[in-house]
N, C-alpha and C positions, 0 to 999 in steps of 0.2 A: 795730450789724444792721440799727436802721431807716432807716439813714444811704444807703443801694440802695434804695430806694425817694424820694428827696427827690432835688433836682436841685440843679446847681451854682451854690454860693452862700448855701448858707445849710449850719447847724454845727446838729451833731447828737451828741448825748450820752446812753448810754442803760446799765444798769447792771442785770446780775440776783441784784444783790446790796444790801444796805443796808450802806454804809463805815463801822465804825464811828467813824469824825473826824469826821461830817458834822456840820456847826452850823446854828442858823442866828441873823438876826436878833431883837435882843428883840421887834420890833415883828411878825416871824412867828412868833415862839413862843408871843406875846399867842391868836394865833389856835387855835392846840391845844392849849392849856394844861389844857381839861378832855377832850379824848380820848382815845379806848383808845391800848395801844405802838401798835398795827397804825395805825393813821391816819398817827399823828406819826411812824413811818419813813419811809411812803408821803408823806408833806408832804416831810421833811426830806432824803431821799431825790431826791425830784422838782427839788427844788431846788440840789441841789448838782449836778444834772446840767446844771440851769441855768446856775451858775455857772460853772461848767468852760465851757460853752458862747459863756457872757460874755468869759471871758479869751482865748477865740482870735481872738474878736470887736476882742482890742483895749481893752477895756471892764472900768473894775475892777466889782469884786465891788457886787451892789445887792439890795437887797431886795424878795421879787417877791411885793406883798399881792393882797386879791382885792376885784375886783369885787363890784354890785350881785346878782350872779350868779353870785360864783363864779366869773368868770376870773380868769385873772391879768393884773395889771396889771405890764406893764413899762417899763425904765426910757424914757426919749426918746430917741427913736429905734432902736427897737428893737419890732418882731414877735416872736410864737414863742409855740408851744404846748408843757403838759407834757401827760404821761399812766403811768397805772401800772395793776399791775394785778399777783397772786399770781404773784412769782416774777420782776417786773419792773419799770424806770421809767425813763424816758427823758424828754425833753427836745428841742428844735431853736428855733431864735433865728436872725435876717437881720439884716440894717439895713431899714431902715422904706423908705429909698430905692428897694432891689431888690425888695422884695416887701410887698405891702400885706397879706397875709394870710397866715396859714399855722395846721393844722390836725392832729391827728394824736390815734390814740388803738391801744394795746392791749386785747386780751381773748385768752384763753384760748382755744385752736382746740377746745373741746367744744362740746354743744347749748346751745340757749338753754334756761332753764328755763321748764316747762309752762305757756304762756297765751301769754306772751311776742312770739313771736312777727306773733300775729293785732295785737299791740299799734302794731307795728313796723315793720309792712309795709303797702301798698297794696293790694289789688286782681289790681293787674294786675303786681305785684312773685311771687305768690308762685306762679304754676306756674315760672316761666325759678328758683329755687332752687330749688323742689322736683326741677328735671330735675339741675341740677346736682349735688346733691344725690344723686342716683340715677349720674350719670355718673362723678362725680369725687369721692368719698365721702370722701379721705381730707383731705379740707378742709369746715370746717363753715361752709358758705355762709348758714345762717340767720345764724350771730352775725358774720361775716364784712360780710354788710350794716346789724347794729345798726350793727358796728364804723363802718363805712363813714360810716354818717348818724353817730354822732359826729363824727367828724372835718369834717362838712358843718358842723352846727352851731359848732364852737368859728370854725371858716373866717367863719361866717356873723355870728354876733355882732360882731365886735369892728367890722367894718363899717356894722353896722347898729343895734346897741343893744336888739336885738329877739329875742325869744322866736322857734324855728323849730320844729315840731310835725313830729314824724317822719311822719305823715300829708302832711305839706306838700314833700317831695321823693319824687323816685321815682328811683329805680335802674336802671342798667344794668351789670352786674360782665362781662369778657371772663377769662375764666379761663382763655385762653392767654397774651393780652399782660399780667398782672397790671394790668392796670386798670378803672377804675370810672367813670360817668361821671352825673350827677344834672340833674335839671328841676326846679328848685324852683320851685311851685307856689303861696308868699305872693307879695305887689305887694313892693313898696319895697323893695328889695334885687339882689343879681345874681342871674339869671335859673339861671344853675346852676355846677355845679363838675364840675372832674376833677380826679381824683387816681390813685393808685398804691395796690396791698397786693401782704404777702407772706405766707406761714405758716410757719413754722419753727419748730424749739427749743416744740415745743406753742404756739406764739404763731400769732395772728394779727395786720397791725399793717396798718395802716391812713394813708396823709397825702394832704393838701392846700398846696400852697406855691403860690399867684397872683402868678406875678411885677408890679411896676409897671411900670401902662403897658400 
């Protein structure tokens, strides 16, 4: 599903179920040994997707551990991103020689919880989101903005090893083209990102893939 908003050269694998045969490497299993079943399933299936993507890239299966801020630590020579939400898991990988960073996110096409919209938006973004909600109510644009900022953070951190707050990215969403652009207000990294979005099957998906060079 998510492959439709990603460029040629990336490999995307996603699923709406938790495959019963999915397994973890021992070092991965240790990371979720004390987690509840829901968390273990999300963690396992996302890595099942990642290893299928590795296979499509001609790479052997390898563990995907976590860095200091929870980011996936990919095998040498690969960049990628994983995501999961209720009823969906996905992973996207690409050769590092072809892409410098990738960020993806999946969210339910539902309103944000009370109080979250004000926390994740800048004042200048709110009128545009309110307008989109009035004109195109089939898509929860508040949730889409949240998802896009998650994809932005997942793209930003591997390049900078620095936190990026929701207030440090200002988005413009194009409802007809299925794209979004972000101006980054933090220093010491990329000044902006361009991405794509889609809505379907009760989900909102966002993706950024920055070509090398």
